[in-house]
C-alpha positions as CSV (number, residue, x, y, z in Angstrom):
1,M,49.2,47.5,56.0
2,K,50.8,43.8,55.8
3,P,52.4,42.8,59.2
4,D,56.1,42.3,59.4
5,P,56.6,38.8,58.7
6,E,59.2,38.0,61.2
7,T,57.4,39.3,64.6
8,G,53.8,39.4,63.0
9,L,53.6,43.2,64.0
10,P,52.1,45.9,61.9
11,T,55.0,47.5,60.3
12,S,55.3,51.5,60.8
13,R,53.3,53.4,58.2
14,P,55.9,55.4,55.6
15,F,55.5,59.1,55.7
16,E,53.4,59.9,53.0
17,F,54.3,62.7,50.5
18,P,51.2,64.7,49.1
19,E,50.6,64.9,45.2
20,L,51.4,68.4,44.4
21,G,51.8,67.8,40.2
22,A,54.9,68.0,38.0
23,V,57.5,71.2,38.3
24,T,59.0,72.3,35.1
25,P,62.4,73.1,35.2
26,F,62.8,76.8,35.8
27,W,66.3,77.1,35.8
28,D,69.0,76.7,33.2
29,R,71.9,74.4,34.4
30,R,71.9,72.2,37.8
31,L,75.1,71.3,39.0
32,M,75.5,68.4,42.1
33,G,77.7,66.8,44.0
34,Y,80.1,67.0,46.9
35,F,82.2,69.2,49.5
36,T,84.5,68.2,52.4
37,T,84.1,69.8,55.2
38,V,87.4,70.9,57.5
39,D,86.6,67.8,60.2
40,G,86.9,65.5,57.0
41,V,83.0,65.4,56.1
42,R,81.4,65.0,53.0
43,L,78.3,66.9,52.5
44,R,76.2,66.6,49.3
45,Y,75.1,69.8,47.9
46,S,73.0,70.8,44.3
47,V,73.1,74.0,42.9
48,L,70.2,75.5,40.4
49,L,71.9,78.1,38.2
50,P,69.6,80.8,36.8
51,K,69.6,81.8,32.7
52,G,72.6,84.0,31.4
53,Q,76.2,84.0,31.3
54,G,78.6,85.2,34.0
55,R,78.4,85.1,38.0
56,F,75.9,84.7,40.2
57,P,74.9,85.7,43.8
58,V,74.3,82.7,45.7
59,V,71.1,82.0,48.1
60,L,71.9,78.8,50.5
61,S,70.0,76.4,52.0
62,I,70.8,74.1,54.8
63,N,68.6,71.0,56.3
64,G,68.1,67.8,57.0
65,Y,65.8,66.6,54.5
66,D,66.5,66.8,51.0
67,A,68.3,70.5,50.2
68,G,71.7,68.2,49.1
69,S,69.4,66.6,46.1
70,I,66.9,69.8,44.7
71,G,66.3,69.7,40.9
72,G,66.3,65.8,40.7
73,G,63.4,63.6,40.4
74,A,61.9,63.7,43.4
75,Y,61.7,67.6,43.5
76,L,60.7,67.6,39.9
77,K,57.5,66.3,41.5
78,N,57.1,68.6,44.3
79,K,58.4,65.9,46.9
80,T,60.3,68.3,48.5
81,A,60.9,69.9,52.2
82,M,62.5,72.9,49.8
83,S,59.5,75.6,48.7
84,V,59.9,74.9,45.1
85,D,58.0,78.4,44.6
86,F,60.6,80.4,46.7
87,D,63.1,78.8,44.5
88,K,61.8,80.0,41.3
89,R,61.2,83.2,42.1
90,L,64.7,83.0,43.5
91,V,66.5,81.6,40.3
92,E,64.0,84.2,38.1
93,A,65.5,87.2,40.1
94,G,68.8,85.9,39.2
95,Y,70.1,84.1,42.1
96,A,72.2,80.4,42.1
97,V,70.0,78.3,44.5
98,M,71.5,76.1,46.2
99,G,71.0,73.4,48.8
100,V,73.3,71.1,51.1
101,N,71.8,68.6,53.4
102,T,73.8,68.6,57.0
103,A,76.2,65.9,58.3
104,G,74.6,62.6,59.1
105,T,71.4,63.4,56.8
106,G,70.1,62.0,53.3
107,C,73.7,60.9,51.7
108,S,75.9,63.4,53.3
109,D,78.7,62.0,55.4
110,G,79.3,62.2,59.2
111,T,77.2,62.3,62.3
112,L,74.0,64.5,62.6
113,E,74.0,66.5,65.8
114,Y,71.1,68.5,65.2
115,T,71.0,72.0,66.2
116,R,75.2,71.6,68.1
117,P,78.1,73.6,66.9
118,Q,79.1,71.6,63.8
119,L,76.0,72.9,62.6
120,G,77.0,76.5,62.3
121,R,80.7,75.3,61.4
122,H,79.9,73.2,58.5
123,G,77.3,75.7,57.9
124,A,79.9,78.6,57.7
125,E,82.0,76.1,55.4
126,A,79.3,75.6,53.1
127,V,78.7,79.9,52.6
128,E,82.5,80.1,51.9
129,F,82.5,76.8,49.2
130,A,79.7,78.6,47.7
131,A,81.3,81.7,47.1
132,A,84.8,80.1,45.9
133,Q,82.9,78.6,43.0
134,A,83.3,79.8,39.3
135,W,79.7,80.5,38.6
136,S,79.5,82.6,41.9
137,D,80.1,86.3,42.4
138,G,81.4,85.5,46.2
139,K,78.1,87.3,47.1
140,V,76.0,84.7,49.8
141,G,72.8,84.9,51.5
142,M,70.6,82.0,53.4
143,V,67.3,81.3,53.4
144,N,64.5,78.7,54.3
145,A,62.5,78.1,57.4
146,S,62.4,75.4,60.3
147,Y,65.7,73.3,59.9
148,G,66.8,76.0,57.6
149,G,66.3,78.8,59.8
150,S,68.1,77.3,62.4
151,S,70.8,76.4,60.0
152,Q,71.4,80.0,59.3
153,L,71.2,81.6,62.9
154,A,74.1,78.3,63.5
155,A,76.1,79.6,60.2
156,A,76.1,83.4,60.9
157,Q,77.5,82.8,64.1
158,F,80.5,81.8,63.1
159,Q,80.8,85.0,60.6
160,P,82.0,83.5,57.3
161,P,83.4,86.7,55.2
162,H,81.5,86.1,52.7
163,L,77.8,85.9,54.0
164,R,76.0,88.7,53.5
165,A,72.3,88.2,54.9
166,I,69.9,85.7,56.4
167,V,66.2,85.2,56.2
168,P,65.2,82.7,59.1
169,G,61.9,81.4,59.4
170,V,60.6,79.9,62.2
171,P,63.8,78.6,63.7
172,L,64.0,75.5,66.4
173,V,66.8,77.5,68.2
174,D,66.7,75.3,71.7
175,Y,65.5,71.6,71.2
176,R,64.4,72.0,75.1
177,D,61.6,74.1,73.8
178,A,60.1,71.0,71.2
179,L,60.7,68.4,73.3
180,M,59.9,70.0,77.4
181,P,58.2,73.3,77.0
182,G,58.3,75.0,80.4
183,G,60.2,71.6,81.8
184,V,56.6,69.6,80.9
185,P,57.7,66.3,78.8
186,Q,56.1,66.4,75.3
187,P,56.9,63.5,73.0
188,G,54.7,64.4,70.4
189,F,57.1,66.3,68.7
190,I,59.4,63.1,68.5
191,T,57.6,60.5,66.1
192,P,56.6,62.7,63.7
193,F,59.8,64.3,62.8
194,R,61.1,61.1,62.9
195,G,59.0,59.7,60.5
196,V,59.5,62.8,58.1
197,L,63.4,62.9,58.5
198,R,63.7,59.2,57.3
199,G,61.1,59.6,54.6
200,Y,62.7,62.3,53.1
201,W,65.9,60.4,52.8
202,S,64.3,57.1,51.5
203,N,61.8,58.4,49.5
204,V,63.2,61.7,48.1
205,V,67.5,61.6,48.4
206,A,67.1,57.9,47.3
207,Q,65.2,58.5,44.5
208,T,66.9,61.1,43.2
209,A,70.2,59.3,43.9
210,R,68.9,56.2,41.9
211,E,68.5,58.2,38.9
212,E,71.5,59.8,39.1
213,G,73.6,56.5,39.6
214,D,75.0,58.0,42.8
215,A,76.3,54.6,44.6
216,H,77.7,56.4,46.9
217,C,74.7,58.0,48.3
218,L,72.8,55.7,48.1
219,R,75.1,53.5,50.8
220,Q,75.2,56.8,52.7
221,V,71.3,56.7,53.0
222,E,70.9,53.4,54.7
223,K,74.1,54.0,56.9
224,N,72.7,57.4,58.1
225,L,69.3,55.2,58.5
226,V,70.8,52.8,60.7
227,A,72.9,55.7,62.6
228,E,69.7,57.5,63.5
229,E,68.1,54.4,65.4
230,T,70.6,55.3,68.1
231,N,71.3,58.8,67.4
232,S,67.4,60.2,67.3
233,I,65.4,62.6,69.0
234,M,64.1,60.1,71.0
235,N,67.6,58.6,72.3
236,L,68.1,62.7,73.0
237,Y,64.7,62.7,74.8
238,V,65.4,59.6,76.6
239,S,69.0,60.3,77.7
240,H,68.9,63.8,79.0
241,P,65.3,64.7,80.2
242,L,66.7,68.0,81.9
243,R,68.9,70.7,81.1
244,D,72.6,69.3,81.6
245,D,75.2,70.8,80.2
246,Y,74.9,68.5,77.1
247,M,71.4,69.7,76.6
248,N,72.8,73.5,76.7
249,S,74.6,72.9,73.8
250,F,71.6,72.6,71.5
251,D,70.6,75.9,72.4
252,L,71.7,78.4,69.1
253,S,70.6,81.8,71.5
254,R,73.7,81.2,73.6
255,N,75.9,82.8,70.7
256,A,73.4,84.8,69.0
257,D,74.8,88.0,69.3
258,R,77.7,87.4,67.1
259,I,75.4,87.3,64.3
260,R,76.2,90.2,62.3
261,V,74.8,90.7,59.1
262,P,71.2,91.7,58.4
263,V,68.2,89.4,59.7
264,L,64.5,89.4,57.7
265,S,62.9,86.8,60.5
266,F,59.5,85.5,60.5
267,E,57.8,84.1,63.4
268,S,54.3,82.4,63.4
269,F,52.5,82.9,67.2
270,Q,50.2,79.7,67.1
271,D,53.3,77.5,65.2
272,Q,51.8,74.2,65.7
273,A,55.0,72.6,65.3
274,I,57.5,74.1,67.9
275,T,55.7,77.0,69.4
276,A,57.1,80.5,68.9
277,R,59.5,80.4,71.6
278,G,62.4,80.6,68.9
279,G,62.5,84.2,68.2
280,H,63.6,85.4,71.5
281,Y,67.1,85.1,70.2
282,H,66.3,88.5,68.6
283,S,67.4,90.4,71.9
284,K,70.8,89.7,71.1
285,L,70.7,90.9,67.6
286,D,72.0,94.6,66.5
287,P,68.6,96.0,66.0
288,T,69.8,98.1,63.2
289,K,70.2,95.1,61.5
290,L,67.0,93.2,62.4
291,W,63.5,93.4,60.4
292,R,61.1,91.0,62.0
293,F,57.6,90.0,60.6
294,Q,55.3,88.1,62.8
295,S,51.8,86.6,62.0
296,N,49.3,84.3,63.7
297,G,49.1,81.5,62.1
298,R,51.0,77.8,61.1
299,H,54.5,76.8,61.0
300,D,54.9,77.3,57.2
301,M,53.8,80.5,57.1
302,Y,57.2,81.7,56.0
303,F,56.3,80.4,52.7
304,A,53.2,82.7,52.2
305,E,53.5,84.5,48.8
306,A,53.0,87.7,50.3
307,F,56.5,87.0,52.7
308,Q,58.3,86.0,49.7
309,I,58.2,89.0,47.9
310,T,59.7,91.0,50.8
311,A,62.3,88.2,51.4
312,V,63.7,89.1,47.8
313,R,63.7,92.7,48.2
314,F,65.8,92.3,51.4
315,L,68.1,89.8,49.5
316,D,68.4,92.3,46.8
317,R,69.5,95.1,49.0
318,F,71.6,93.1,51.3
319,V,73.4,90.1,48.9
320,K,73.4,91.9,45.4
321,G,73.8,95.4,47.2
322,R,71.4,97.4,45.2
323,D,69.7,100.7,46.6
324,N,66.3,99.5,46.4
325,G,64.9,101.6,49.8
326,F,64.3,98.3,51.3
327,E,65.7,100.4,54.3
328,R,63.6,103.5,53.9
329,D,59.9,101.4,53.4
330,T,60.1,98.4,55.6
331,S,59.0,99.0,58.9
332,R,61.7,96.8,61.8
333,T,58.5,95.4,63.4
334,T,55.8,94.1,61.0
335,V,52.8,92.3,62.6
336,W,50.3,90.4,60.4
337,M,46.9,90.5,62.2
338,E,44.0,88.3,62.0
339,T,45.9,86.4,58.6
340,S,43.3,84.1,56.9
341,G,44.4,81.8,54.1
342,T,42.6,80.2,51.2
343,G,43.5,77.4,48.6
344,S,42.1,73.9,47.5
345,G,45.3,72.4,47.7
346,P,48.5,72.2,49.9
347,L,50.6,74.6,47.6
348,E,47.6,77.4,47.4
349,R,47.4,76.9,51.4
350,R,50.7,77.5,51.7
351,A,50.9,80.8,49.6
352,S,47.8,82.3,50.2
353,P,47.9,83.7,53.9
354,K,47.3,87.7,53.9
355,P,46.9,89.7,56.9
356,R,43.1,91.1,57.3
357,W,45.4,94.4,58.6
358,V,49.2,95.0,59.7
359,V,51.0,97.2,62.8
360,Q,54.0,98.3,61.7
361,R,56.7,99.8,64.0
362,D,60.2,100.6,64.1
363,T,62.6,98.5,66.6
364,V,60.2,98.0,69.7
365,K,61.2,98.8,72.9
366,D,60.4,98.4,76.4
367,E,58.9,102.0,76.9
368,D,57.0,101.0,73.9
369,L,54.9,98.8,75.8
370,A,52.4,99.2,78.6
371,V,52.6,96.6,81.3
372,R,49.1,95.2,81.8
373,E,47.9,93.2,84.9
374,F,45.0,91.1,85.7
375,H,44.2,90.1,89.1
376,L,42.5,86.5,89.5
377,G,40.1,87.1,92.5
378,A,37.1,86.0,93.9
379,G,34.2,84.7,91.8
380,N,36.7,83.6,89.0
381,V,37.2,87.5,88.2
382,L,40.3,88.9,86.2
383,A,40.1,92.3,88.0
384,D,42.5,95.7,87.8
385,S,43.5,95.2,91.1
386,A,43.6,92.2,94.0
387,T,40.1,90.8,95.1
388,P,40.9,88.8,97.4
389,G,39.1,85.2,98.3
390,A,38.9,81.7,99.2
391,A,41.6,80.0,97.1
392,D,39.8,77.8,93.7
393,A,41.2,74.3,92.8
394,F,40.6,72.1,89.9
395,D,41.6,67.8,89.9
396,Y,44.3,67.2,88.3
397,P,45.5,65.8,86.3
398,G,42.6,66.3,84.1
399,A,42.0,65.6,79.6
400,G,42.3,69.2,79.1
401,V,41.1,70.4,75.8
402,A,42.7,70.3,72.6
403,V,43.5,73.4,70.0
404,N,44.7,72.8,66.7
405,D,46.7,69.6,65.1
406,V,49.9,69.0,64.0
407,A,48.8,69.4,60.4
408,G,48.4,72.9,61.5
409,N,43.9,72.1,60.9
410,S,42.3,75.0,63.2
411,F,39.6,74.0,65.7
412,W,38.8,73.6,69.4
413,G,38.1,69.9,70.4
414,P,35.3,68.9,72.4
415,L,35.5,69.1,76.7
416,P,35.9,66.5,78.5
417,G,32.9,65.3,80.5
418,D,34.7,66.5,83.5
419,W,35.6,69.9,82.5
420,K,34.0,71.8,85.1
421,T,36.1,70.2,87.8
422,T,39.4,70.1,86.1
423,S,40.1,73.3,85.1
424,L,39.3,77.0,86.4
425,A,38.4,80.0,84.7
426,Y,38.7,83.6,85.1
427,T,37.3,86.6,82.7
428,S,37.5,90.2,83.1
429,A,35.0,92.7,82.5
430,P,34.0,94.2,79.3
431,L,37.3,96.2,78.1
432,S,36.8,99.7,78.1
433,Q,38.9,100.5,75.0
434,D,40.8,98.3,72.4
435,M,44.0,96.9,73.6
436,M,46.7,95.0,71.2
437,V,48.4,92.3,73.1
438,W,52.0,91.7,71.6
439,G,54.6,89.4,73.0
440,P,55.1,87.0,75.7
441,G,53.2,87.2,78.8
442,S,53.3,85.8,82.1
443,A,51.3,84.1,84.5
444,D,52.3,84.9,88.0
445,L,50.6,82.3,90.1
446,W,50.7,81.2,94.0
447,V,49.3,77.4,93.8
448,A,49.6,74.5,96.3
449,A,49.4,70.8,95.4
450,N,49.6,67.8,97.8
451,G,51.1,65.5,95.3
452,G,54.6,67.0,94.9
453,D,54.3,68.1,91.8
454,A,52.2,69.4,88.6
455,D,51.8,70.5,85.5
456,L,49.7,73.6,84.6
457,Q,48.7,74.9,81.0
458,I,47.6,78.8,81.2
459,T,45.2,79.5,77.9
460,V,44.2,82.8,77.3
461,T,41.1,83.8,74.9
462,E,38.7,86.7,74.0
463,L,35.5,86.4,74.7
464,R,33.7,88.3,72.0
465,P,30.3,90.6,72.7
466,D,28.6,88.4,70.2
467,G,29.5,85.2,72.8
468,L,32.2,83.4,70.8
469,E,35.1,82.6,72.3
470,T,38.6,83.1,70.5
471,Y,41.7,81.1,71.0
472,V,44.9,83.3,71.4
473,Q,47.4,81.2,73.2
474,R,49.4,79.4,75.6
475,G,52.1,78.7,78.2
476,W,52.9,75.3,80.5
477,L,55.5,74.7,83.5
478,R,56.0,71.7,85.6
479,L,55.7,73.4,88.8
480,S,59.2,71.7,90.0
481,N,60.9,73.6,87.1
482,R,59.7,76.6,88.5
483,L,63.2,78.4,89.7
484,L,63.9,81.5,87.8
485,D,67.0,83.3,86.1
486,T,66.3,86.2,87.4
487,A,69.3,88.0,85.7
488,R,67.2,87.0,82.6
489,S,63.5,87.2,83.3
490,T,61.6,90.2,82.9
491,P,57.8,91.3,84.2
492,L,56.9,89.9,80.7
493,L,59.0,86.9,80.5
494,P,59.8,84.6,83.2
495,V,63.1,82.5,82.1
496,H,63.5,79.0,84.3
497,L,66.9,77.5,84.8
498,E,65.6,74.6,84.6
499,R,68.7,72.8,85.4
500,P,68.3,69.0,87.3
501,D,70.2,69.9,90.5
502,Q,67.7,73.2,90.8
503,L,64.5,71.4,90.4
504,L,61.9,72.1,93.7
505,P,59.5,69.4,94.7
506,L,56.4,70.5,96.4
507,L,55.1,70.0,100.2
508,P,51.7,69.3,100.4
509,G,49.9,72.1,101.4
510,R,52.9,74.9,101.2
511,P,52.2,77.9,99.1
512,V,54.7,77.9,96.5
513,F,55.4,81.1,93.8
514,A,55.4,79.7,90.0
515,R,55.7,82.1,87.0
516,V,54.3,80.4,83.6
517,E,55.6,82.0,80.3
518,I,52.6,82.7,77.7
519,N,54.1,82.5,74.7
520,K,54.4,85.1,72.3
521,M,51.4,86.6,70.9
522,G,49.9,89.5,68.6
523,H,46.1,90.2,69.2
524,Y,43.9,92.9,69.3
525,F,40.7,93.0,71.9
526,R,38.3,95.4,71.5
527,K,36.3,97.2,73.4
528,D,33.5,95.5,75.3
529,S,35.1,91.9,74.8
530,R,36.5,90.4,77.6
531,L,40.0,88.6,78.4
532,R,39.9,85.4,79.8
533,V,42.5,83.1,81.4
534,W,41.9,79.1,81.8
535,I,44.3,77.2,84.2
536,D,44.1,73.3,83.9
537,T,46.5,70.1,82.8
538,P,48.4,70.6,79.4
539,A,46.6,69.1,76.5
540,Q,47.4,68.7,73.1
541,S,48.2,72.5,71.7
542,G,48.9,71.4,67.4
543,G,51.6,69.2,67.3
544,L,52.1,69.1,71.2
545,V,51.6,65.8,73.1
546,F,52.4,66.2,76.8
547,D,53.0,63.7,78.8
548,T,51.7,65.0,82.2
549,Y,52.7,64.1,85.7
550,T,50.2,61.9,86.6
551,Q,49.7,62.3,90.7
552,K,45.9,62.6,91.3
553,Q,45.6,65.6,93.5
554,R,43.7,68.9,93.6
555,V,45.5,71.5,92.6
556,H,45.0,75.1,94.3
557,V,45.0,78.5,92.9
558,L,45.1,81.6,95.6
559,H,44.1,84.7,95.6
560,S,44.3,86.2,99.1
561,A,46.0,89.3,100.3
562,K,49.1,87.3,101.2
563,Y,49.3,85.5,98.0
564,D,48.3,87.7,95.2
565,S,48.1,85.8,91.7
566,L,47.9,87.7,88.6
567,V,48.1,87.5,84.6
568,R,50.4,90.0,82.6
569,F,50.9,91.3,79.1
570,G,52.9,94.1,77.3
571,V,50.1,95.9,75.4
572,L,51.6,98.0,71.9
573,K,50.7,101.4,72.5
574,D,48.4,103.8,69.9
575,V,47.3,100.9,67.5
576,K,44.2,100.8,66.0
577,G,42.6,98.1,63.9
578,P,39.0,97.7,62.3
579,E,36.1,98.1,64.5
580,S,34.5,94.8,63.3
581,Q,35.9,91.4,64.6
582,P,37.2,88.9,62.3
583,E,34.5,86.4,60.4
584,C,34.5,83.3,63.4
585,G,36.8,80.9,61.7
586,S,38.7,82.5,59.3
587,V,41.6,83.5,61.4
588,L,44.3,81.0,60.8
589,L,44.9,78.7,64.3
590,Q,43.0,80.9,66.4
591,P,39.4,79.1,66.2
592,C,36.4,80.1,67.9
593,R,33.8,78.1,70.0
594,P,30.6,78.9,71.7
595,D,31.6,80.2,75.2
596,P,31.2,77.1,77.6
597,L,30.3,78.8,80.7
598,A,27.5,80.9,78.9
599,A,25.1,78.4,80.4
600,N,26.5,77.9,84.0
């Protein structure tokens, strides 16, 4: 890579698009242009129309990458943030597929505001624009994942009259979740996100505009690239490190109860990009209009062929209005268990995931879950009741152990040389019966730290009878961020206030009570396996790379008669899975490793 001629410094490496092969047009006609929002912003759109005459139902995608340029030259080379396979499936099912770029992205005018209310207002206007076109029958649904999932939740809150249903996948509901999960700074999300965002504008949107002779688009791309330099996620991260009023305006869950249309949701428990916290908005929806799919695995699980088929049936039912039996044969809650995938190329890898087996339930209510508690005790045990003993301690900060990476590769990182002194592990006795752990969990810990603050990481694993340890889930908390929102917290889900005026530094030698949210999971612990919980310093978890508190100290975890520390999980009743364990390494983003404690 050549250095910059003025500074002599290495130039930043541009986002590289994988070679995915050419796309044969599967649409009859392509339309593109701009529409102007009520507040005067011109947004770029592109539409792929199916074969046939007359008007068509519309499936709309909105994102900040290249949604407004679908069907162009880059798209025909499979250089797109959209799923060409999903678009093709929708067009062949008789839908007009429409993409729109959000304000301040690609060649759309305006200011990029990410998930703030503008996203919803403009999304609702895009729905009504699509419904009013001559090629549209006035029925509109929305699809897509990540940015495209967030835009659906945002638009549906404004209740556009012609919106019939949404299919949001792995949405970033609150930027705080990505930037500071549990209050621990996590800048690892920022640089990759910025690189991808800018890469799509420069290398996909601009390429299409040049081929189409769209001079306005080319000028706007340059404006948006310049504007992003001072309106980026990094600016947000630096300027608003805590949950002030401005940061709260990015939280889509606040008004999720305004969503009135049917929702088909997809969640990935080990989502390496933004964690699994986004799905908490479900609690605000009408349960009679919600169907949710969940799975272990990556951020791109939404594009698995098995889910796409379900999504089209859902749209056929609620957008087209066909009585195809969707409500009768689709459970309200579907959990893909021990999902694996194959495929030699990126497209095959994305489309291939399938569950080994499936858990299906109607709407899961509190009474459907048994709360299972394991108490931390003397001898590093997890027990059904308190087993008091002297406090344990670990050196902080430690290097921690990486699990998975931002690209969705599954692995356990190497143990650091000092792991025995920089981590604690508590292990249960062999389980007497199978246990389906489902939903979020909580580590309710009494801790003491002499440095004024510290960051905790909780890692849940399964220690199998064959001596292999399987990764299940993680959670994080900055101890000064421990103050709870008591009105919203539950036994299984601690909710922290995170307000800058409500942080609580620690006093030396003074125990404090801290509840650590363990992210959503869906894991089947088999009889004779043991459950293990690790406590250490936050470490790379997929694409999350933490900037931890740096004061060297000993962090003590108490488990005495007065200070009872425990972990708490939700157990879904009456689940019976296969007796055999899945092959080690086959389950997406749940890697195995030999038990590190076996020789100790």
